[in-house]
N, C-alpha and C positions, 0 to 999 in steps of 0.2 A: 646881300645877305645880312641877317641880324648877327649881333654879337653872341646871342644865345645859341646859335647854331654851332659855334665852336666849343661849347661846353660838353665835355664827355658824358656828364650825367644826363643831359638832355638827349644825347644820342642813345644812351643806354635805355632811357625811358621810352623813346620812340621804338627802339628795337623790341622791347618787351611788349609794347602795345601791339605791334605788328605780329609778333610771335603768338600772342594771345588770340588775335583774330584768326590766324591761320591754323591754330591747333584744332584738331578734330579727334574725336574719340574713335579709337579703333576697336571694333567689336572683337571681344575675346571669347573663346569657347570655355565653358566650365570644365574643369578637370574632373575626371572620374576617380574616385578614391575607393580602393578595395578595403573592406574591413576584414581583418583576419581574426580568427578566434583567439582568445587569450590563452597563453601557455600556462601550464600548471606550475612551472618554475617561477613565474612572476608572483603568484600568490605566496608561495613559501618564502620567496625572497623578501616580500613586503612584511611577512610575519616575522622573519628573522630580524629585519631592520627595526620593527616595532619592539621586539624583545630586547634587542641590543640597546635601544634608546631607554627602555624601562630599567634595565640593569645599570646603565650608566647614570641615570637619574637617581637610582637608589644609592649607588656608591657616592655620588655627589652629596646627597642628603646626609648620609652617615658621616662623611668626612666633615661636613659643616657642623653637624651635631657634636662631634668630638671636639672640634675647635671651640664651640660655644660653651660646652660643659667644662672644658679646661679653663676657659676665661672666668666662668662663674666660680669655680673652685679657687682660683687665684684671688678673686675679689673677696671671697669669704675668708680666706687665710690672711688677707691684708687688713681685715677689721681688727681694731684694738681689742685686747682681752680685758674684760671687766670682772674683777673678783669681788664678791660681796659676801661678808660674813654676817650670818643671822644667828642670834642666840636662840637656843632651843630651850625655852623655859619649861615646857611641859615635860621634856625628857629628863631634865635635872631634878625635878620634884619626884619623878617616879623612882629614881635611884635611892632616894633618902629613906 
């Protein structure tokens, strides 16, 4: 016998080839599936889920907007104040 015959990988390859040759397709019958009418509770349940998602999305959007507007207010308050004095020449002449 050859040295290759003692290799476990060669034995596994031969076994797989033999199993592939011997395999046969077993005919299977198709299963019959009964279709039941939809329940009315399912529709209301899906509507409730959609409404709940809409409310949660609105709450999430409002909370983000509050955070954003608070950040904008803090940035505006952090701006340096600039005070400029402008003489009012027209108003001084009118008083004379």
